C-alpha positions in Angstrom: 159.2 -121.7 -31.2 156.4 -119.5 -32.7 154.4 -116.8 -30.9 150.9 -115.8 -31.9 148.5 -113.3 -30.5 145.0 -114.8 -30.4 142.6 -111.9 -31.0 140.0 -111.3 -28.4 136.7 -110.0 -29.8 135.1 -106.8 -28.5 131.4 -106.1 -28.1 130.4 -109.7 -27.4 130.2 -111.9 -24.4 130.6 -115.2 -26.3 132.8 -116.1 -29.3 134.9 -118.9 -30.7 137.8 -119.4 -33.0 139.0 -122.3 -35.1 142.8 -122.3 -34.9 145.3 -124.4 -36.7 148.2 -125.5 -34.4 150.8 -128.0 -35.5 148.7 -129.1 -38.5 145.5 -129.8 -36.4 142.4 -127.6 -35.9 141.3 -126.7 -32.5 138.3 -124.6 -31.3 138.9 -122.0 -28.6 135.5 -120.8 -27.2 135.3 -117.8 -24.8 132.3 -116.7 -22.7 131.7 -114.1 -20.0 130.0 -115.4 -16.9 128.1 -112.6 -15.3 127.5 -114.3 -11.9 131.2 -115.0 -11.2 132.3 -111.8 -13.1 134.9 -113.8 -15.1 135.8 -114.9 -18.5 136.0 -118.7 -19.2 137.5 -120.7 -22.1 136.9 -124.1 -23.6 139.4 -125.9 -25.8 137.8 -128.5 -28.2 138.8 -130.6 -31.1 137.5 -129.6 -34.6 134.5 -131.9 -34.2 133.4 -130.2 -31.0 134.8 -132.8 -28.6 135.9 -131.0 -25.4 139.5 -131.4 -24.4 139.4 -128.8 -21.5 136.5 -126.7 -20.3 135.7 -124.2 -17.6 139.2 -122.6 -17.8 138.9 -119.3 -15.9 141.0 -116.7 -17.6 143.7 -115.6 -15.2 146.7 -113.4 -16.1 150.3 -114.8 -16.3 149.3 -118.4 -15.9 149.5 -121.2 -18.5 145.9 -121.7 -19.3 146.5 -125.2 -20.7 149.5 -126.0 -18.5 149.7 -129.1 -16.4 147.4 -130.8 -18.9 148.9 -134.0 -20.3 146.0 -134.8 -22.6 147.6 -136.2 -25.8 144.9 -134.6 -27.9 146.1 -131.1 -26.8 148.6 -129.2 -28.9 152.2 -128.7 -27.9 152.4 -125.1 -26.6 151.2 -122.7 -23.9 148.4 -120.2 -23.8 149.0 -117.2 -21.5 146.7 -114.2 -20.9 148.7 -111.0 -20.5 147.5 -107.6 -19.3 148.5 -104.6 -21.3 147.2 -101.9 -18.9 149.6 -102.4 -16.0 146.8 -103.6 -13.7 146.7 -107.0 -12.0 144.0 -109.5 -11.5 141.6 -111.5 -13.7 140.3 -109.5 -16.7 136.8 -107.9 -16.5 134.3 -107.7 -19.3 135.4 -104.1 -19.9 139.1 -105.2 -20.1 138.1 -107.3 -23.2 136.1 -104.4 -24.6 138.9 -101.9 -24.2 141.7 -104.3 -25.5 143.4 -104.3 -22.1 144.4 -108.0 -22.3 145.9 -110.2 -24.9 146.0 -114.0 -25.2 149.4 -115.3 -26.4 149.9 -118.8 -27.9 153.5 -120.0 -27.7 153.9 -123.2 -29.7 156.3 -126.1 -29.5 160.1 -126.2 -30.0 159.8 -127.9 -33.4 158.7 -124.7 -35.1 161.0 -122.0 -36.4 162.7 -119.9 -33.7 161.1 -116.6 -34.7 158.0 -114.6 -34.2 155.7 -115.1 -37.1 153.0 -112.8 -38.5 151.1 -115.6 -40.2 147.9 -116.0 -38.2 146.8 -119.5 -37.3 143.1 -118.3 -37.1 140.9 -120.2 -39.6 137.5 -118.9 -38.7 135.7 -116.8 -36.1 132.1 -117.3 -34.8 130.2 -114.8 -32.6 127.6 -116.6 -30.5 
């Protein structure tokens, strides 16, 4: 098992990462939706094909859990609060660094926490 912290950008309401997981590239796109006052995430293949979209970011819940899509990586994405509060993160929570997105990958990886980042590229939209 390997654990990575996926950086969440500050000072922007929309951004995406290309991330290498288990030898494949995935795109994680994030956007702030003003009307619902919530952050949403989309997971795509490297070519832009959507695997999951409209994922509302909620704390302590596997954001890609229950999805048996064979195109999806083996692992779990969990949003954690660092400020002791509860509830979905606000726009300001991202700006202040009050939340972190953690990627826990499959059992076939070494059983330690690694410092090697899986982030290949970052795009601010």
